[in-house]
C-alpha positions, 0 to 999 in steps of 0.5 A: 314370480307368476305363481306368486301372482296367481295366489294373489289374485285367488285371495283378492277373489276369495276375500271379495266373495266372503264379504258378499255372503255376510249374515244379516243381523236382525234388529234386536227387540229393543230396536223394534219397540223403538221403531214401534214407538216411533210410529205411535208418536208419528200417528199421535203427532198427526192426530194433534196436528191442526185440521186443514180448515185452519186454526180454530176461532178465538174464544171470547172470555166472558166479562167478569161482573163484580158484585157491588152489593152492600155487605152484611157481614156475619162476624163470629165463631163456629156458630157463624161459620156453620160448623158441622154442616155442609157448604151453604147450611150456615146461618149467613146462607140462609140469611142471604136467602131470607133477605133476597126474598124480601127484596133487600139487595145486600150481599151477606159475607160469612166471616166466622171461624171456628174456635175463635174467641173475642180476642181472635175477633179483635185481631181480625177486626182489620180484615172486616173493616177493609170490606166497608161493610154496611152491617156487621153481626157480632156473635163472639163469647161462646168460646170464651165462656167454655174456656172459663176465661175472665169476664172482664177480658171477654167484655173488654174485647167485645167492647173493642169490637163493637166500639171500632165498628161503630167509630167507623159508621158501621151498624152493628147487630150483637148476638149473644149466647149463654153457657151450660148450667155447670159453669154456676150461676154466678159466672153465667149471669155476669157472662149473659150481662156482658151483651146487655151492658154493651147493647145499652152502651152502644145503643145496638140491637141485640138477641140475647140468645142466638140459639133461641127456639133451636137449643133443646129442640129435636133435630135442630142440634147436632150430637155435640149439643153445641152447634145447630144442624142445617134446620137449626141454622134456618131458625137462627137466620130468622132470629137475626133477620128482624134485627138486621132489616131496619138497618138496611134499605130495600131495593127499588 
């Protein structure tokens, strides 16, 4: 009995000693990385913490000043849009600069879209009317002619555009265009006559050829020989200017 008690005491002591010498397992590399990451995040959070001076002063938003100048809308296709030139180099951009220099307080809006036909112009009339412009420069027809569309359709669409603008008491300037000789003299003659007939019908000022002084002049036309360069668009603006200014009121 005493021998069993002695052996039991020895076993308990041995077990206790083995627990005291348990080997320490080092943290894995993953655990180390996590700890380092936690340290970095903590440091970053400290850097982002507000400074002891207190919260930053509130930023006062600048009041938005709306442009209340009456509008001159240039309504047309790629010749109006400034196709192939950089931003700010379309003829409406240069028309704006010319009006500013002469003291006319108007804002010129470029509503030219490349590829538009007269039918597209009719479809976009609602947008232009919603702007309530003082003057609209209408420049459509080139794409109709280049596609060989029926003259009667082109004429009817332009009539719709001009008539609708006039019925809404909007002043109109009509800008014409012509076609290359390979379209034949009969088609070209009827095409050109469209602008003259409508200008007379609605008593609006007309520029027979938008690219006057531009087409065929070195440096004024792009390689496609259809669209004006930036320098050419400056001339186009000068062509339009004397037709627009009589319809405007000079700022006092």
